[in-house]
C-alpha angles and dihedrals in degrees: 000000000000127000091243092056094049090048092051091049089046094054086060091055094054093093092060103027104025124221092318139135088245089063088054092048095048090049088083092063089064091062122090112269096011121119103158130066121242116271118249087248091054088049092054094046094050102036110015138267126294116336091351088080091052090050089055089053091049092054092045089055094048092049090050088052090057092049092050088046091054093046094059121096095246118152099184139048089243095055091045090053092048091052092051091048091051089056090064093060099089093048101035092122091058101045100087089055090048095053090042088058092049093046093050096050100094121093092202102059133026095235119017117199093193099090091053090048091048092051092051093046095049091049093051094042089054088048093051092047089050090053089043095240111200098197115133137197115336093006090053092056095042094051093052096041088055094047093045089055091048094046093045090053091047090050088049092051090048091067094061102030111022095172096054096041094093092055093043090053088053092050093050092049092048090052092039091094090068091044091050090064095064114054092187092058089056092055093047089048094050089049090053092051093053094046090051090052089051090049093051090047092051093047090057093046098249096125131017 
């Protein structure tokens, strides 16, 4: 059994086990001829010690989300972002903890906003490539910065109101043209999204 196979199986267990070492251990049972979970020692050897293993699982799940997103027959940025938002639905209860894990991975700062920013940027970059976006240079960056702020806000909204998240995403996309004109507002909006993620994670006890 390979590390890649185990990770792939573990991402399918996130809905029931969360982003946990247990999910990584139980992934072995899904492989042919395996009836026992991995030992904790094996989990550490394959994926890292403590929460590092859980972060590996979070990143594997995010990577799989991008792959699944690209595999869907979307023809527009809007459709692609809706597809990615839908992929969160089975694991919504575990997402605050997942992003808290990523935000607390840095040894230099208590809470690092970079992983969350990278996540939203990768999502919108994939969406733009799916839609064959032809923006170049400054327009390329501005388009993605705006969409990253929009998608991040929609994902945040999804945590508290899953049923209205698709409509909320559409509303933000419809208003994105005005946000697009003011680069400073994009930065402020992104900061707000990150702080809101932190607030939700703290309220659930995932970070102090």
